[in-house]
N, C-alpha and C positions, 0 to 999 in steps of 0.2 A: 766497314773496315775500322779497325782500331786506329785512333788518332796517332798513337805512337808509331804504328806500322806505316801509316800514311806519311808522316814526316821523315821516317827513315828512307822510304822509297823516293819521296819528293827531293830530299837533299841529294841523294845519289844521282837522281835524274838531272837535277840542275848542275851538279858538278860535271856530269857527262856532257851536258850542253856547253859548259864553259870550255871543256877540252876540245869538243868538236868545233866550236867557234874559233879557237886559236889555231886549229888545224886548217880551217878555211883561210884565216888571215895570213898564215905563213905562205900561202900561194899567191898573195897579192901584196908584194912589198910596196907598190905604189900607193896603197891605201894609207900606209903609215907615213909616207912622205908628204902627203897633202893634209894640212892642219884640219880642214873641215871634215874630211873623211876619217882622220885619226880620232877626232872627237866622237863621231858616230860609232866607230869600231869600239871605242872605250865604253860608250853608252850601252851597246849590245852586251859587252862583257859584264857590266854591272847589272844588267837586267836579268842575268842568270846567276852571277856570283852572290849578290845580296840575298835573294830568296834562298839560295843554297845554304848560306850562313845562318839565316833565320831558321831553316829546317834543322840544322845541327843544334842550335840553341834550344829549339823546342824539344829536341831529344834529351838534352842535358837537363833542362828545367822540368819539363813534363808537368804532370798534375801535382807532384809532391812539392816542387819549389817553383811556383808560377812566377815569382819575382824575376827569376833568371830569364825566362823566355820573354816576359813582358818588357823588361828593361832593354834586352838586346833587340827585340823587334822595334821598339820605339827609337832606339839609337840608330839602328841600320836603316830604318825608314826615313829618318831625318836626313841621313847621308844620301840615300837614294833620291829623296825629294829635291834636296839642294843641287845635287849633281844633274838631275833631270831638268830642273828649271834653268840652270846655267847652260845646258845644251840647247834648250828651247830658245833662250835669249840669243845665244850665238847663232843658232840656225836661222833665226829671223834676220840677223845682220848679214849672214852669208847667203840669204835667199833660198833656204831649203824649202822643200815642198810642203804644201799645206797638210798633206797626209801624214808626214812625219811630225808635224806640229800637233796634230790631233792625237796621234799615238803617244807622243811624249807628254802632252797635257793630261791624257787619261792616266798614264803611268804616275805622274806627279800626284794626281788625285788619289790613286790607290795607295801610294806611299803615305799620304796624309791620313787616310782611313786606317791603315795599319798602325801608324803611330798613335792615333786616337784610341783604338781598341787596346793597344798596349798600355796606355796611360789610364784609360777609363774602361776597364774590361766589362763592366756591367752594361755598357751600351749595346753589347752583342745580344743581350736578352731581348732587345726590341724586335729582333728578327727570329727569335726562338732558338738561337745557337749558343753553345758555350763559347767563351772568348777564343779559345784555341782553335775551335772549329771555324769561327768567323775569320780568323786570321788565315786559316787554310784556304778558304774560299777566295779571299783577297789575293793571296799569293798565287793561286791558280790563275786568276785573272791577270795578274802582273806578268806571269810567264807567257800567257797567251799573247799579251801585248809585245813581249820580247820577241816572240816568233813572228809577229806582224812586222816588227822593226827589222828583223833579219830578212824577211821576204821583201819588204819595200827596199831595203838597202841592196840586196842581191839583184833585184829586178830593175832597180832604178838608179839610185844615187851611187852605187858602187860600180856601175858599168861605165866604161869610158864612152865619151861622146863619139858618135859615128859607128857604134857597134863593133869597135876594134877588139 
């Protein structure tokens, strides 16, 4: 598949996931009233929004102006990493599950790797990929973690105690 086509489909898919997530959230007003749950809801939102934005910037920058996608990936990855680490720290204080901590820790790592490839693109050659391809793989993994976060949240942390 052409990388440009991939990013077009990827961005559209991620924006669809953002919309679907907000549709789910609308049915659970209680999630937004509880600070710990509100943070997780926001973390899920960012796990789809930031990759969607990166996908758009990859479309705008493409091969002809790689500085655009590289700078945007680095900046958005830093935002994602900082946000994820803040959620992780708050989750530890709130007593969130170890599974959520692993998912968020892995997401923070992927954000770091995305930023590194954006700043030092030649590092992607170590695994035999063009930088924009390496970023695509990392974004796919990040979205997979986002799905894991949604699953864990919907099956565990988002459910009221006692199965109500």
